N, C-alpha and C positions, 0 to 999 in steps of 0.2 A: 418814304416816313420816316420821320426824326427820331433817331436815338443820340443820347446822351455822349456816346463817344464819335460821333460822326468825325472831328474833327483830329481824331487819331489816328496814327497807324498811313498819314499820307505824306506826300513829297513837300518839302519846305517851297516849291514852289506857288503862289499864291495867284489864282488867274478870275479875272473878272470877265463876265460875258454880258454885251447889253447887244440886245434884242426887242423884236415887239412883244413881252411876254402878258402883260396883262392888257391888252386888246381883246374885246370879248367876241372871240373868234375861237372854233375849236383847235384850227391847224396852230394857229399864233402859240396857243398853249401848248398844244402836245410838244411841238418841236423846240420848243423853250425847254421842257422836262428834259425830251430825249438829248438834247446836247449838253446840260448841264450832269445828266446821267452818265453818259458815255467818258468826260472829262473825270465826272466822281469817281468811277467806277476805275479809273485808271491811277488811281490816288492822290490826284491834287486835290489841295484846297480850292473850291471853286464856287463863287458866287455870280447870281444873276445880278446885275447895275440895275436897282430899283427904279427904273425912269419910266415915269408912267407918260404915255404915249397915246393919243394924241394928248398935248396939256394946253388945249386951249380949247372949252367945251362952249359952242354955242347956247344964246340965253334962248330956253326955248319959246314959243309963242303960245298965246291961250290957245289959237286952236289944237295945237300940239297937244298940250297938259290935259283939253278936254277928249281928243281922240286916244290918249293913252289909258285916260280912266275908264271909257266905253272899253277899250278892247279890251281889259281886266274887267269888268263886271262881266262883259256877255260872252268873253272865250276865253276867259283866263290867262289872258298873254300879258306879262308882266316883268320890264327890262330890270327894273329892282329884284325880282324872285331871281332870274337868270342871274342878275351879278352877286348874289348873295350865295349861288353852288359854284360859280367861278373862283369866288375870292374863296369861298372852302378846301376848292380844288389847289387854289395858289398856298396855301396856309399848310396844305398837305404834305405836296411834292417839289415846294420850291423852295430853295436854299437863298435868299435874297443877303443884298448889301443893308447895314444897319442904317443907313439913312436913304430914305426916299427923295428921289428928286421931281420937282414937277415943274420943270421946265430949263431949257438948256442955260439960262442965268443960275439956276443952282447945282449943274452942274462944273459950271466955271467957277464960283463960289466956293463950294468946296469940293473939287474932284475926288472920287473914288483912287485909293492908292492900290495898285496889282503891279506883279513881278510880269505878268503877260494880258495884254487885252486883247480882246476877241470880238470883233463884231459877228453876231451871229446869223443865222438865216431869217426868211420869210421874207416880205418887202420892203427891207431896210433901205436900200438904196433909191428906192422907186421917186424920181423926182416930184410926181403928181402928189405922192403923200407927203414926202416930209418938206417939198416946199424951201426953205431958208433955214431950216432946223440941222445940220452939222454933225449933229450928235452921234450917230449912230455912224460917222465917218469918224470918231472918236477925236472930234475939236479939239476936246476937254485932258487929253493925256497928254503927258510931257512929249516934245520932240523924240527923246531920247529912247522912250520907254518901247518895250517891243512891241508890236501889234501885228493881230494876223484878222485874218477876215475865214468863217466857214460858209460856206454855200449861202451868200450872200446874193440878194437878186433884185435885180434893175426893174423887173418883170415889163421889160420895154427891148424893141431893137434898137429904138432911137430915142437920145437925147437933144433936146435943144443946145442947138451950137453955143448961146450965151452962157450957159451953163458948164460947160465942159474945162474952163479953167479952173472952177470952185474944185470939181471934180478930180482934175488933175494936182490943183495943191494936196488934198488928202489923202488920196489912192497911195500917192507917191510915198509918203508915209509907213506905209506897212512891208513888214519885213516876207511874208507869206500873202498872196491872192489866192482865195478860190471862190468861187460861184457856182451858183446852182443849174444854169441854165448857159447853152452854149452861146446864143444871142450875149449874154454878161460877160462871157469870156474876150467876145469879138467888142464889145463897147470897150472893154480895159484895153485891150492892145490899141483900140481906136484913139483912146485918152493919153496912156503912156507907155505905149509901146512895149508893153511887160506882158508874159504869157502869165494865166491864171489857168490853177488847176479848176476843171469840173469834178466838181461831188457831188453827193446824192443829199436830199433833202435830211437834217436831223431825225425825221421821224421815220426813216428807212434803214437809220443805224442800228435800231431795234429790230428784231427779228418777231415774227408773226407769234410765237411763243413768249416774247416779252410783255408785246399787247395784251396776250389775252388773260396772262397772268395778273395784271390789274385787274380783271374784272373776274376773275375765276371764281369771288364768292356773290358775284348777281346772278340772277335768273335773268332768262331772254328779256328784255322790255316788251316787245311784242311776240307773243306765245303763237302765233298761226305764221305760218310760210307769207314773205312778202316781198316788194319791191320797193329799195328805199330809194325817195327824190332826194337828194340835196344840191337843191338848185340855190346859187347865189346870182345875184343881178348888179352888182358895183363894178365890175370889168363890160358889161353889156347884158340888155335885155333879153331873153332868151324868148320872151313870152309873146306872142299865144303859139307862135311854132312849137314849142317844146310841148306842149300838150297833145299833139300829132305822135311824137314820141313815145310818149309814156302810155298812150289809147292802145298804138302799135304795138307795145311787147308787154302791155298787160294782156293783148290777146294773146301773144304768141305762147304767153306763160299759161293757160287757159282761165283769164280773168284773176289771176292772183290779186290779192288786195297792194293797194300802194299806201306807203309810209312815207309821208312830206316832213323834209326838216330845214328851217324852221318854220314856222306859222307863218302862213297869208290870207288874208280873207278868201280869196277864189277858190284855194286848195281845200278850204274848211269846209266846202258846200258839195265836192266830190266825190261823185257813188264809189262805192268799193274802196275808200279809199280815207286814210284820216292823219293827222295833224300830231305829229308830238313837238309842246311848248315848252319854253324854258329850261332845255336841257342844259348840263354839262358836261363837260371833257369826258369825263368816264363814260357817259350814256351814250355820246356819239362813239367810242368804239364798240359799245354793247348793240346797238344799232346797225352797224358796218359790220362786225364779225358774225350777225348772227341773219344778215340779211340773205334771200334768194339771189339777187340780184342788184345792181346800184347803176342809178343814172345822177348823174353829177356834172356841173360847171365848175368845179372847185377844185383846185390845184389838190388841197390835202385829202378832196373825197377821192380824187383819182389814187393818190399815194396809197391811202390806207386799203382800196379796193385791191391794189396791186398788191400789197404787202399781206392781207389777209387772204390773198386768195379768194376772193368773191366776184363772179361774173361781173362785167360793167362796160356801159360805154361812156367817154368824156366827152360832153357837147360842147363844140367849140364856136366861134364865129370866123368866118373865112376875111373879115374886115378888122378883126383887133390884131393889134400889134403884141399881145400878150404872146410869146411861145412856151410861157411854166408848162403845159399839160403836154404839147406836143413834142416837146425836148425831151421831156421824162419818158414818154411813150416811145420814141425813138431809140432811147440807151436799152430800154428790158425787150425790145422787138415785139411790141405790141402798138406799131403806128393804124393797125386795122381798127382798133377801139376810139378813135376819135371819128365822129360825126359831125357836121355841121348842122346846126339848129335849125336853120331854113330847107336844108336838101329836102327834095320832095321825093325822092327816088332813094330811099336808102335800101341795102340790103342786108337785112338783119339776119345775125348768127347769135342767139341766146346762151350759146353753151362757150367755154373756153377751156382750151389745155396749156395749164401753167408751167408744165417742164420746163420748158424754155425759158418760159420771162422768169422763173423762179431760178436757174440758174447766172442769167445773165443777172438779175439783181443782187443774187450772193456775192457776187465778182466784184458788181458796183459798191455794195455796201464794204468788203474788205477795202477794196482800195481807198474808198473814202476814208475810213477809220484809222488806216495807217497812215495816211496823207495827214489828218487833223491831230493823232497823239505825235506825228513825228515832227510837227510844225511847232506845236507847242514846246517839245523836248528842247528842240532846237534854240526858239527864243526866250526861251528861260534859260538858255547855258550863254546869252549873250554877255 
């Protein structure tokens, strides 16, 4: 929340973070908030570089527009309403650069000036997403400027050989490199023969109490016990197989109500279930923290379930090269919480002991925070 004296009593160095902060995704928004907060709380002047990504919007077809209208009329689903809620979150919790940048050309023409440039977390180095956009590799920052990465993710084990020279060119300019997954560290070593530190996602730098404090004035969005289903389809489509997993867990939990986040046509007609539409980042925290159990295909769904200590299953695909969830589960000692969406013989366990997980997460958090702040301090003193 903004205060008039935000820039007072801070260290001299000014830090600029570039990340996917305004993608319409709960994890993206919350990881950007968390990273900025940790750096700000350490006493630095810090801004999110207001780079609007993706910067090329595809023109909607007539069929797509009609579909959106019908979804709003009959089901109350509205991308515009959700965007408005997300914008409220951005205005409330972000400190952004004065200029907004809508293309790599904007960044090149009027590059923001900082003492330290930070590539933040999320899938900022995913070659499928960023394509030929080098902004998250800090191509717009001067060669001599101090550059670090924190928990950046490639979200894949492999990169096309043709892209390696491009990554090598820009990664070699970083003074400190840290990534979110072991697969990312392996890629960096392959590309530039440099060891990268493995650190936690920014959302895990904040603890359970920090996140609950954000929603302390809110009442639970769902009044009765529920299973939260946060099922994303961009990496792979777990339907229809995941329905069996949800039904099995629902039966094991005595027919407990299922809450789906976000909306889908099929789930809106499911018995003993409801759908939360047009939710914003604080709603996401509310729904996770008050759930009795979570089933998710999302990395951040997994991260928040671990952090807020809600029993969960992370549903993965054995065919997908995305190791984000399994790498995190390995670090905190919760490997058994990963299940394949098409496994026919799952030995379910709906209870969890978070004692060892909490201990390992605390160590991971402390080491990651120490690495982040010491890297910034060292880079700032160059």
